[in-house]
C-alpha positions, -999 to +999 in steps of 0.1 A: +124+089+532+122+054+515+084+052+515+081+086+503+102+076+472+085+048+468+052+067+464+065+092+447+077+069+418+041+049+422+025+082+423+047+088+389+035+053+371-001+059+381+001+095+362+021+079+335-005+049+326-035+073+334-022+102+305-020+066+283-053+053+292-069+094+285-048+095+255-057+060+242-094+069+247-091+102+230-079+083+199-103+060+203-136+084+200-117+103+173-112+075+152-150+060+160-162+102+151-137+116+121-152+097+092-180+072+081-172+037+068-172+030+031-179-003+017-152-023-003-166-027-035-172-057-056-146-063-084-144-080-118-119-108-105-117-120-140-088-115-170-097-081-184-079-071-219-079-036-228-064-022-257-040-035-289-003-041-292+025-057-275+007-081-248+012-073-219-003-094-188-001-075-157-011-088-124-023-066-091-012-082-054-023-065-023-046-044-005-077-022-002-067+002-022-059-025-052-093-023-058-099+014-047-121+013-020-135+049-009-138+049-048-154+033-078-132+003-093-131+025-121-120+053-106-086+036-089-051+032-102-053-005-118-082+004-141-060+038-148-029+022-157-044-003-173-058+021-195-025+046-199-005+012-207-029+009-232-022+036-243+014+035-247+008+007-274+005-024-249-025-054-252-031-053-218-044-089-198-047-081-163-058-096-129-066-082-100-057-105-070-059-080-047-079-077-012-093-052+011-072-059+045-048-075+033-004-071+050+022-086+032+021-113+049-014-122+034+003-114-001+023-146+008+002-173+017-033-163+003-027-140-035+001-155-047-011-193-043-042-177-058-025-161-088-007-193-095-026-197-127-019-165-142+019-156-154+026-123-155+053-101-174+047-074-149+030-077-114+022-047-088+025-049-054+004-028-038+009-034+004+022-019+033+001+007+050-022-020+069+010-034+083+015+001+097-022-003+118-012-043+122+023-038+138+040-060+118+074-061+128+102-051+104+117-085+102+084-098+086+078-076+065+112-079+049+108-117+047+076-116+032+089-092+004+115-108-005+095-142-007+071-125-023+100-113-048+115-151-053+080-167-058+067-142-087+107-143-103+101-185-100+074-187-128+089-162-144+123-149-141+118-124-168+092-106-150+092-070-138+078-065-102+069-027-087+063-021-048+044+006-041+052+001-003+031+021+022+009+052+014+016+083+037-003+069+069+008+101+090-011+119+068-045+100+072-074+122+087-089+097+106-060+089+133-060+115+159-024+127+178+001+112+184-011+081+165-006+101+135+029+107+140+031+072+149+018+060+120+044+087+103+073+069+118+062+036+112+054+038+076+089+055+064+103+023+082+083+002+067+090+016+032+125+020+039+125-019+049+107-027+014+130+000-008+160-020+007+148-056-004+136-042-040+172-027-046+185-056-038+169-079-064+167-069-104+141-063-124+121-047-089+114-012-084+095+007-059+065+033-066+076+056-038+034+067-031+043+083+000+068+103-010+055+116-040+019+121-029+018+123+010+024+159+014-007+166-011-027+144+012-012+167+043-022+201+028-055+190+007-068+155+025-105+168+020-098+174-012-089+139-016-101+114+006-131+096+009-159+095+040-143+078+058-106+100+061-081+073+057-090+057+020-085+076-013-114+091-031-114+093-067-090+120-074-069+110-044-064+076-066-054+096-096-032+108-076-017+077-072-021+067-110+003+090-120+031+077-099+019+041-100+019+039-137+045+061-141+067+035-123+054+004-146+064+021-177+098+029-164+099-008-158+090-020-192+113+007-208+140-010-184+134-043-200+135-032-237+168-016-233+178-049-216+161-066-250+186-043-271 
């Protein structure tokens, strides 16, 4: 009887492992076949100034979305948001330090040191999606998010910082199920942790792109995703630009109220 019981347990374990193997291989094939790769654009890295009026220095840190991978750079939210801020009466000098593939730790270890010579009034930190796919621990994300804030504020205590958190990775068409479900779960976890840190710090806010645009990407992904079914296309970045530029304007408006 003991042999039979052990045999059943072993058979059950083998069945589970086989199921996981088949599911994993199926997802691997789906990811390979669901879309075609899109190259990271070669973007200007020098300071760029647009508009006229009150001087505003904007620094951009983060991942592939900061360089508008999946579209042309001029169609991304960095150029789009800078243009909107210029229409609001600012002379915007912006510099982009974002790198394709970056996780939160890369912002701390690479992008913050490279951006040291540029002291901004406003910083956009667009990172989190690659932490979803890289399975970065929540503890590390919480620690590194606070490090980013502390380092930026050490350079300018009056700076305003806006985080985007992760996009809604559960709505990325490149991923199959159950990976898509898991990516959505991880997105919510990571954004909850980042938002907790953001809310604990003065002059730091959150542009919640996952909440504001996730449903649209889920319902009409073919209209808003690039050929890789992973990055936004021009229309997708336009959606993000609306959310991000509104958050940047709100951050600046709160600064004006504080000065009054």
